[in-house]
N, C-alpha and C positions, 0 to 999 in steps of 0.2 A: 344277302349280305347288305348291311347298312352302308350307304354311301355318305361320306362326310360332306356336310354343306360348307360352303365357302366362307360363311360369316361376313360376306360383303354387305356393307351398309347402303341402303337406298333412301335418299332424302325425299321429303315431300316437295310439292310444287305449288306455285300460284299462277293462275292465268291472269296476266296483267290486262290483256285486251283480247276480245273476241268471243266472250261467253255467248253460247248458243249459235251465234251467227257464223262461226267458222264452218259449220255444216251447210251454210247458205252461200258460200263463196267468198266470205270475208277473210282478211288476214287475221292471224292469231299469234300472240306472243306469250309464251309461258316461261317461267324461270324457276330454278330449284330453290328450295328454302331449307337451310340446314338446321333450323330450329327443331324440326320433327324428323324422325327417321324410323326405319324398321329393318329387320333382318330375319332370315330363316334360322331356326335353332331346333335342337332336340331338347326335350325337357320332360319333367314329371307331369303327367296329365292329371294328377290329383289337384294341381293348381287350376282354379276355375277359369282364369283368363287363358291359360295355355290350352285347356280342354276345348273352350269355345272356339279358339282359333283353329285348332286341329280339326274340329268338326266342320268348320266353315271351309277349310282347305279341302276336306274330303268331298264336299259338295262341288267345289270348283273342279276337282280332279274328275269327278263323274261327268260334269259338263264337258270337259275336254275330251273324255273318252267317247262320248256320244256325238261328237262333231268330228268326223273323219278328217276334214281339211285341216283341223288343228292337231288332233291326236297323232297324225302321221309325222308331225314335226317334234313331238314331245316324247320323252321317255316316261310314259305313264306307269309302266310297271315299277320303275324305281321310285317314282313319286308315291305310289300307293304303298310300297314297302316302307318308305320313310315315314309315311303317315302312321302306319302300324307301329313304328318304333318311337313315336312321340314327336314328330315334326310339328312345329307351329311357327307362326309369324310373330315375332316379338317386336311390338311397335308402340310408339307413343303418339302416332299421328291420329288426331281426332277424326272419327268417322262422321260423315254427314256435314262436313265443314267446307268442302270444296278445296282441300289442300292435298289431294292425291293419295288418300289412304288406299284406295283400290289400285291406283297407278303404281305405287311403290310395291305393293304385293305382287302385282302382275310382273313388274320388272324383276323381282326376286325369283319368282317361279320360272320365268323365261330364262334368266341367267343360269339357274341351276339345272333345268330339265330340258332345255332346247337340244335336240339331237344334232342338228347340223350347224355348228358354229363355224364361222370363217371370218377372217380379217377383211376389213374394207367392204363389208356388206353394204349395198346401196341403202341410203337412209329411207327411201320410199318403201323398200322391201321390209326393212326393220319396222317401220311405222305400221304397215299393213299387218304384219304378224302380231305385233303388240295389240293392235286394235281388235283383231279377232279374239284374243284372249279377254280383253277388257269389255267386249260386248256382253259378257256374262253379267257384269255388274250394272251396266247402264242401258242395255237393250241395243243401243247403237253408239259406238265410241269412235272418235277420230283417231285414237291411239296417241294423241299428243301428250296427255298426262303421263302415261307409262313411259313414253319416249324420253321426256325430261328427266323422270326418275331414273331410268336406265342409263342414260348418257351422263347425267349430272351436268347438263349444259342447258343454257337457254335455247329454245327452239322457236324459229319463226316459220310460219306456214302461210300459204296463200292458195285459196281455192283447194284446200286439203292437201296440197303438195308442199313438201319441206323445201324452204328456200335457203335456210341457213341454220347451223347450230354453232353456238359460240359461248364463250365465258363472259360473264358480266363483270367488268372491272369496277372496283370500288373507288369512289372519289374521295379525296381528303377534304374537299369542301363542296359538298353537293349543293346545287342551286334549287333543287326540288326535294321535298321530303315526301317519300312514299310511305304510307302507313296502313295498318290493318286494324279493324275494329271487330272484336269478338262479340257477336250478338247473343252468344250462349243459347242459340236455338238450333237444334239438330233438324236437318231436313233430308228428304230422299232426293238424290240427283235425278233418278228416273221420273219421279213425279213432276218435277219442273221442266225436264226435257220434253215430256209428253205435253205439258201445258203450253210450252212455247210452240211446239209443232201444231197443236190445235189452234192457237191464236193465228198462226200463219195461214190458216184456211180463210181468214177474213181478209178481203182484198185491201182494205184501208190499212190494216196493220202490216200486211205484207209489203205494201208500197212504202210505208215508213221505214221498214227494215232495209229494203233494197235501195231506196233513194236518199235516205238520211243516215240511218245507223251504220250501215256497212261503209259508206264513203268516209264518214267522220272517224270511224274506228281505224280505217286504213291510214288516214292522215295522222292520227295520233301515234300509230306505230312508226310510221315513216319519220315523224318528228322526233320520237324517242331514239330511233336508230341514228339519226343525223345530229342529235343533241341540239335540236332547235326547241329550247325549253319554253319559250314564250308561246310558240305554236302548239306545243304539247298541252300546256295548261288551258289554252283556249279550246282545244279539242276535248279535253277532259270535262270542261264545263258543259259543252254541247252534249257529250255522251251522258253526263249526269242528268241533264234536263230531259233528254229523250227517254232515258230509262224511267225517270220519274213519271213522265207523261204516258208512256206506252207499256211499261212493265211494272206498274204500281203493285200488283199482287206478288211480285218477286222481291219487293223490299220488305224485310221483316217487320212485324208489328213493333211499334215503339221507336222506330228509327226514321220515320218519314219527316218528323219535325226537324231533327238535326240535319237531315238531307236537304230540306228546304232552306235552312239557315245558311248552309254553305253556298247554295245558289244565290240567295238574297244578298249576302254580304261579300261574296267573291273572295273569301279568305281560304277556303278549301273546297274540294269537290269530291263527292262520294260516288261509287259505282258498285254494282254487284260483283261478287267474285264467284267464278264457276257458274253453277246452276242458279244461284240466288235462293231466296226463300228462307235464309238462315245462314248458319256458319259464319263466315267472315265477310266483312265489307272492305273494299279497297278504297283508298283515298289518296289525294295528292294536294300539296300546298306549296306554293312558290315562295322563294325568298327566305327559306328556312334552312339553316345549317343543322346537320345531325352529326 
């Protein structure tokens, strides 16, 4: 029997701070982005996009089945039955852009096929269960992306533990403009995750991460949370400079000059979003109303 899907919408996300280094003990802050979203649906698999999604979900289901620690928590029989009936993930979230295309899909599957749902589940447990599912896409996942998509809340973590989930209130007169730049360059998250881990084998790079990049990222997040915007912009500049100096291969081709311009004139500062290497760049500029 075909089970009706909930048609619950799952939004994309942006990792504001903590790319790569959240798995090295840094704080991380991610927020939902309602511009992009996705949901599970049944459809006609004669449609090319629906068919591609259906086949991708079938591979994901097989991954779950062959991992007992995950499959014991999921209704895989119903999942497979629904796939045979035309289940697919209808999404406008761009893939390879660092905005949570896999996180939203994981959140949707978790919501639909998790066997043991209960109210007030500890956030640490939720994060771990989502991370186990998202490992399929990235090799090793913190679970942060899927958690933001699942809860539709901002999530603050420290040393991989969830400190807080909260709604981000909009300001009528923002003192900082946060913006995104579309590089129009698709990249593989796993490729740049592995590159970062390889670079960490170098002591000089590892020291830079531990002694500079992690502390200044933590300061940036704390400044954001406490609305200390001057300190936040100062931290943004340092993060931008550190990423330019130490993670230059993570900055997409064609964007290094504009990155340098921001540092040189102090009008705006850019940083990588997610894994880097393409997708979206994040930026901040002070004293601008939006």
